[in-house]
C-alpha positions as CSV (number, residue, x, y, z in Angstrom):
1,M,30.1,-186.4,-135.3
2,T,30.8,-182.9,-135.8
3,L,34.3,-181.2,-136.3
4,S,33.1,-178.9,-133.6
5,A,33.2,-180.8,-130.9
6,V,37.1,-182.4,-131.3
7,H,38.3,-179.4,-132.3
8,T,37.9,-176.4,-129.5
9,R,41.0,-176.8,-127.5
10,S,44.5,-175.5,-128.5
11,D,46.0,-177.8,-130.7
12,A,49.8,-177.8,-132.7
13,Y,49.1,-180.5,-135.0
14,P,45.3,-180.3,-136.2
15,T,43.9,-182.8,-138.3
16,R,41.0,-184.8,-139.9
17,L,39.6,-181.2,-141.1
18,S,38.0,-180.5,-144.1
19,D,41.4,-179.9,-146.3
20,E,44.7,-181.7,-145.8
21,T,47.8,-179.5,-145.4
22,W,51.1,-179.9,-144.8
23,L,52.7,-178.6,-141.0
24,E,55.9,-177.7,-140.2
25,R,56.9,-179.9,-136.9
26,K,56.9,-178.1,-133.7
27,D,59.0,-180.8,-131.8
28,P,62.1,-181.5,-131.5
29,V,62.7,-185.2,-133.4
30,F,66.2,-185.6,-130.5
31,W,65.4,-184.5,-127.1
32,G,68.6,-184.4,-124.9
33,N,72.1,-183.6,-125.8
34,W,74.7,-186.3,-127.1
35,T,77.5,-187.5,-124.8
36,P,80.4,-189.7,-125.4
37,E,78.9,-191.9,-122.5
38,A,75.1,-192.3,-124.9
39,P,74.2,-195.3,-125.6
40,L,74.1,-194.5,-129.4
41,T,77.3,-192.7,-130.8
42,R,76.7,-189.4,-132.3
43,A,76.6,-190.5,-135.9
44,Q,73.6,-192.9,-135.2
45,T,72.3,-189.7,-132.8
46,E,72.2,-187.8,-135.9
47,E,71.2,-190.0,-138.4
48,F,68.0,-190.4,-136.7
49,D,67.8,-186.9,-136.2
50,K,67.7,-186.4,-140.1
51,N,66.6,-189.3,-141.4
52,G,63.7,-190.1,-138.6
53,F,64.7,-194.1,-138.4
54,L,67.7,-196.0,-137.3
55,I,68.7,-199.6,-138.1
56,L,70.4,-201.6,-135.4
57,K,72.0,-204.9,-136.5
58,N,72.8,-207.7,-134.0
59,V,70.9,-206.2,-131.0
60,F,69.5,-209.7,-130.0
61,S,71.8,-212.7,-130.0
62,P,70.7,-216.0,-132.1
63,A,69.9,-217.8,-129.0
64,E,67.5,-214.6,-128.0
65,V,66.1,-215.0,-130.7
66,M,65.2,-218.5,-131.4
67,K,63.4,-218.1,-127.7
68,L,61.5,-215.3,-129.0
69,Q,60.6,-217.2,-132.3
70,A,58.9,-220.1,-129.9
71,E,57.2,-217.6,-128.2
72,S,56.0,-216.1,-131.2
73,R,55.1,-219.4,-132.6
74,R,52.9,-220.2,-128.8
75,L,50.7,-217.1,-128.7
76,R,50.1,-217.2,-132.8
77,S,49.0,-221.2,-132.3
78,G,46.3,-220.2,-129.8
79,E,47.0,-222.6,-127.0
80,A,48.4,-219.3,-124.9
81,G,44.8,-218.4,-123.8
82,L,44.9,-215.3,-126.0
83,N,42.7,-212.2,-124.9
84,A,40.3,-211.9,-128.0
85,D,40.0,-208.2,-127.5
86,N,44.2,-207.9,-128.4
87,V,44.0,-210.3,-131.9
88,V,43.4,-208.6,-135.1
89,T,43.0,-211.2,-138.1
90,E,43.9,-210.7,-141.9
91,P,41.2,-208.6,-143.9
92,D,39.4,-211.3,-145.7
93,S,40.5,-214.8,-143.3
94,D,40.9,-215.7,-139.8
95,A,44.8,-216.0,-140.0
96,V,46.2,-213.9,-137.0
97,R,48.0,-210.8,-138.5
98,T,48.6,-209.0,-135.5
99,I,48.6,-209.3,-131.0
100,F,48.4,-206.6,-129.6
101,R,49.1,-205.7,-125.1
102,L,52.4,-208.1,-125.4
103,E,53.3,-207.1,-122.4
104,D,50.4,-208.7,-121.0
105,E,50.1,-211.8,-123.4
106,S,54.0,-212.9,-122.3
107,A,56.5,-212.4,-120.1
108,L,58.9,-213.1,-122.7
109,F,58.4,-209.9,-124.5
110,N,57.5,-208.1,-121.2
111,R,61.1,-208.3,-120.4
112,M,62.3,-207.7,-123.9
113,A,60.3,-204.5,-123.5
114,R,62.0,-203.3,-121.1
115,D,65.9,-204.4,-122.5
116,E,67.9,-201.4,-122.0
117,R,69.4,-202.5,-125.7
118,I,65.9,-201.2,-126.9
119,A,64.2,-199.2,-124.3
120,G,67.9,-197.5,-122.9
121,K,68.5,-195.8,-126.2
122,V,64.8,-194.8,-126.7
123,K,65.0,-193.2,-123.3
124,F,67.9,-191.3,-124.3
125,L,66.5,-190.2,-127.4
126,L,63.1,-188.6,-126.2
127,D,65.6,-187.6,-122.7
128,D,62.7,-188.8,-120.5
129,D,61.1,-191.7,-118.7
130,L,59.1,-194.1,-120.9
131,Y,56.0,-196.3,-120.9
132,L,54.5,-198.4,-123.3
133,H,51.8,-196.6,-125.3
134,Q,51.2,-199.7,-127.2
135,S,52.8,-203.3,-128.0
136,R,52.2,-205.9,-130.8
137,L,53.7,-208.9,-132.3
138,N,52.9,-208.4,-136.3
139,Y,52.8,-211.2,-138.6
140,K,52.9,-211.3,-142.1
141,P,52.5,-215.2,-143.9
142,G,54.0,-216.2,-146.9
143,F,51.7,-215.8,-149.9
144,T,49.1,-214.0,-148.7
145,G,50.7,-211.4,-146.1
146,K,48.5,-208.3,-146.7
147,E,50.7,-204.5,-147.2
148,F,49.4,-201.9,-145.1
149,Y,49.2,-198.6,-146.6
150,W,51.6,-195.2,-146.5
151,H,50.7,-193.4,-142.8
152,S,52.3,-191.4,-140.0
153,D,51.5,-193.3,-136.5
154,F,51.7,-189.9,-134.8
155,E,48.9,-188.3,-136.7
156,T,46.5,-191.6,-135.5
157,W,47.6,-191.3,-131.7
158,H,46.9,-187.5,-131.9
159,A,44.2,-187.8,-133.5
160,E,42.4,-190.9,-132.1
161,D,44.1,-191.3,-128.6
162,G,44.9,-187.8,-127.2
163,M,49.1,-187.8,-127.6
164,P,50.1,-183.8,-127.2
165,K,53.5,-183.9,-128.8
166,M,56.2,-186.2,-131.2
167,R,57.8,-187.3,-128.7
168,A,57.4,-191.2,-128.7
169,I,59.4,-193.6,-130.8
170,S,58.6,-197.1,-131.8
171,A,61.1,-200.1,-132.1
172,S,60.2,-203.0,-134.1
173,V,62.5,-206.4,-133.6
174,L,63.0,-208.2,-136.4
175,L,62.0,-212.0,-135.4
176,T,62.6,-213.3,-139.0
177,D,64.8,-212.2,-141.1
178,N,63.0,-209.3,-143.5
179,D,64.6,-208.2,-146.7
180,A,63.2,-206.6,-150.3
181,L,61.0,-209.3,-151.2
182,N,58.7,-210.2,-148.1
183,G,57.1,-206.7,-147.0
184,P,59.3,-205.1,-145.1
185,L,58.7,-201.9,-143.6
186,M,59.3,-199.0,-145.7
187,L,59.7,-195.5,-144.6
188,M,60.4,-191.7,-146.2
189,P,63.9,-190.5,-144.8
190,G,62.8,-187.4,-143.4
191,S,59.4,-187.2,-143.4
192,H,59.1,-186.6,-139.7
193,K,60.0,-183.3,-140.5
194,H,56.3,-182.2,-141.4
195,Y,53.4,-183.0,-140.6
196,V,50.1,-184.0,-143.1
197,S,47.2,-182.8,-141.4
198,C,44.7,-185.4,-143.3
199,A,41.3,-184.5,-144.4
200,G,38.0,-186.1,-143.5
201,E,36.4,-186.7,-140.1
202,T,37.0,-189.7,-137.7
203,P,34.4,-192.5,-137.8
204,D,32.8,-193.7,-134.8
205,D,35.1,-197.2,-134.2
206,N,37.2,-196.0,-136.1
207,H,40.1,-199.0,-135.0
208,K,37.7,-201.6,-135.8
209,S,38.3,-201.0,-139.4
210,S,41.6,-199.1,-140.1
211,L,43.7,-202.0,-138.0
212,K,42.7,-204.0,-141.3
213,K,42.8,-201.6,-143.7
214,Q,43.3,-197.7,-142.9
215,D,41.2,-195.4,-145.0
216,V,41.0,-192.5,-142.4
217,G,43.9,-190.3,-141.5
218,V,46.0,-191.1,-144.2
219,P,47.9,-188.9,-146.8
220,S,46.1,-188.6,-149.8
221,H,48.2,-189.8,-153.0
222,D,49.4,-186.3,-154.3
223,A,50.9,-185.4,-150.7
224,L,52.7,-189.0,-150.8
225,K,53.6,-188.6,-154.5
226,S,55.3,-185.2,-152.9
227,M,56.7,-186.8,-150.3
228,A,58.0,-189.2,-152.2
229,D,59.4,-186.9,-155.1
230,K,61.4,-184.9,-152.0
231,F,62.2,-187.6,-149.7
232,G,62.9,-190.9,-151.5
233,I,61.9,-194.2,-150.2
234,E,63.9,-196.8,-147.9
235,Y,63.1,-200.2,-146.6
236,A,64.4,-201.4,-143.7
237,S,65.9,-204.6,-143.9
238,G,68.2,-207.1,-141.6
239,K,68.2,-210.6,-140.3
240,A,66.6,-211.8,-137.2
241,G,67.6,-209.7,-134.1
242,T,67.9,-206.2,-135.7
243,V,66.1,-203.3,-134.2
244,I,64.6,-200.5,-136.3
245,L,63.9,-197.3,-134.3
246,F,61.8,-195.4,-136.0
247,E,60.3,-191.6,-135.2
248,C,56.6,-191.2,-134.2
249,N,55.8,-188.7,-137.2
250,T,57.9,-190.7,-140.0
251,I,55.7,-191.7,-142.8
252,H,55.9,-195.4,-143.5
253,G,53.9,-198.3,-144.9
254,S,54.5,-201.7,-146.3
255,N,53.7,-204.1,-149.2
256,G,52.5,-207.4,-148.9
257,N,54.3,-210.4,-149.1
258,I,53.7,-213.2,-152.0
259,T,56.9,-215.1,-151.1
260,P,56.9,-218.6,-149.5
261,F,58.6,-216.7,-146.8
262,P,56.7,-215.3,-143.7
263,R,58.1,-212.2,-141.4
264,S,57.2,-211.5,-137.7
265,N,58.0,-208.5,-135.7
266,A,57.8,-207.4,-132.2
267,F,56.2,-204.0,-131.6
268,F,57.0,-201.7,-129.1
269,V,55.7,-198.2,-128.6
270,Y,57.7,-196.1,-126.0
271,N,55.6,-192.4,-125.1
272,A,57.9,-189.9,-123.4
273,W,56.1,-190.1,-119.3
274,S,55.7,-186.3,-119.6
275,N,53.8,-187.0,-123.1
276,R,51.6,-189.2,-121.5
277,V,47.7,-189.2,-123.9
278,E,45.0,-187.0,-122.9
279,E,41.5,-186.9,-124.6
280,P,41.6,-187.6,-128.2
281,F,41.8,-184.3,-130.5
282,A,40.1,-185.2,-133.6
283,A,37.8,-187.9,-132.5
284,N,34.7,-187.9,-130.1
285,K,36.2,-190.9,-127.7
286,P,39.7,-192.8,-127.4
287,R,40.4,-196.2,-128.4
288,P,40.2,-199.0,-126.7
289,A,43.4,-199.4,-123.7
290,F,44.9,-202.1,-125.8
291,L,45.6,-199.7,-128.8
292,S,46.6,-196.9,-126.2
293,S,47.7,-197.3,-122.7
294,R,45.7,-194.9,-120.9
295,D,46.2,-195.2,-117.4
296,P,50.1,-196.2,-117.2
297,K,51.5,-197.5,-113.2
298,G,54.5,-195.7,-113.6
299,P,57.3,-195.4,-116.3
300,I,59.0,-198.8,-117.5
301,E,62.0,-200.5,-114.9
302,I,64.7,-201.1,-117.6
303,V,66.3,-203.8,-117.3
304,A,70.3,-205.4,-118.4
305,G,71.7,-208.5,-119.6
306,K,70.3,-211.4,-121.8
307,I,66.8,-213.0,-122.3
308,E,67.2,-215.6,-120.8
């Protein structure tokens, strides 16, 4: 692949070039206007805007969590007849690491993705209708769960999927308790205000290896050290039923899990309807549809009420 082949149109966030550079963010973080009727408090809205993430505790009840845990076990067991393209295993075993396209694989998780307790808050922050760019169920088993290296989701979604702007938010729903020991999500608060344009070209079919171990489109050690010195690192812990909202450009990663205690999270990426993906900005072809919804039929219909 030649750089000229994929870097010929106007691009606010160029990446995968010969040298790594830092760019200032050009898009808002909070796209709307806060009012007393908003689904988040003013303090919560300001915290998300400042830090690039927000932890919401006790969003789902213990009864709802039990239903979701049972569905998670069913999906992982193999009895659900999953589409093989939607399943990723651990780098050195056949243990299931991730199940993609949850909205297609499970009616229960489809319902969860449209729940106003998550989607309603994201719609408020993005000030637009939403569609699911990606969804997945992440497992990190006890003893053997592997780490996932530091990265910005937006860098990949922009380079390989063609997401134009930073107008997307991820929601991680904790299905098990996540604590400091079992490989929780780690984030650099404030890092979303800066964009690391990564060095190196995108190999063809990069997703086949990056889903297990990401080597392309990640900041250098020097860049990560500078960001950690500037912003610090926080880990997102919480009991099952907690929801973590984080902005698409927030630098994040997770450690391995050598404790006996597994963790699992449902993960939904909401993109603004006006920010639907185009041709990739730094790859010869887009990633497959299970990683990047390229032809959504319409915005999701947000629903209220408990998950039954």
